[in-house]
C-alpha positions, 0 to 999 in steps of 0.5 A: 475871414479876410482874403489877406490869407491868400495875399501875403504882405497885405495888411489884414483890412486891405483885403476884406471879405466883401472885396472882389477885384476884377471886371464885370458887366458889359464888355468893353472899357469899364464905365466905372473903376472902384478902388478901396483906399488901403492906407489913410490917416483921418482925423476929426478936428474940433475947434475949441469955443472962441478959438476958431481964428487961432486954429486956422492961423496955426494951421495956415502957418504949419501947412501953408493954407487953412481949411475953410468953414464950408463943405469943401476940400482945401489941400495943404501940407500933405493933408486934405482938410474937409469941412464937415460942420461948423468949426469941424473938419476931417484931415485926411493924409495918404502916402509917405510921411504920414507920421510926420504930418500926424505929429505936425497936426497935433502940434498945430492944433494943441492949444486951439482944438481937439483932434481925434484919430478916426483912421480905423473907423472909416473906409474910403472907396474911390470911383472914377470913369465916364459913368461914375456920375450916373452911378452915384446919381442912382444912389445919392439924392444930390446934384452931382453936376459941374455947377452943383458939385464942383471939384473939391466939393463935399457933402454928407448924404444917404445911400441905402440908409447909410450916412456917407461922406461923398466928396470930389477930388480937387482935380475933378477926376475922382469921387470918394465915398467914406463910411464908418467901417461897419457899413463898408461891405454894404456900401461896397455892394450898393456901389458895385450893383449900381455900376454893374450896368456900365461895366465895372472894374474893381481894382485889387487892394494896394500893398500896405505903405 
């Protein structure tokens, strides 16, 4: 049962049963802070055959910049466009104005791409703190150093057998792990178990936007 019964005003899936806000691990300042991203729009964009250039030009015209065909993030017009494969991107939008951005994306991609709304299919955890790289390095078999995983970098990786989208925010201060919703509880426990020795704070869920 969802914890939302004891948190009036929060959307049902903002307080899932596995989430336990609070401080754990050794005393002192936490080495890792974990937050569940409560509200985001997430779309998969797939360019139609032979129309990649047309799609990129249309997105650049509508949002001020075009995504790149590589595993990294481009911020434009309120979206983070994340390359996830050849001619495929995730478009991620948070905060106010999501409805307007959703409509603008649909219009920009109408002729040259297929857009799928997968907002309810993914859960995203955001991690920060002085020990976040050490925590993730215990779980993900990729180089998370400054050279190997610079701000904006993105990779699909395996964590405890789960396929996880791991990306670093453009400001370099946060790492985000996105996973299909059915694996969210398992990923949460993997992340919190790995972070516990460094001191962990799990932030309370944010009110619905």
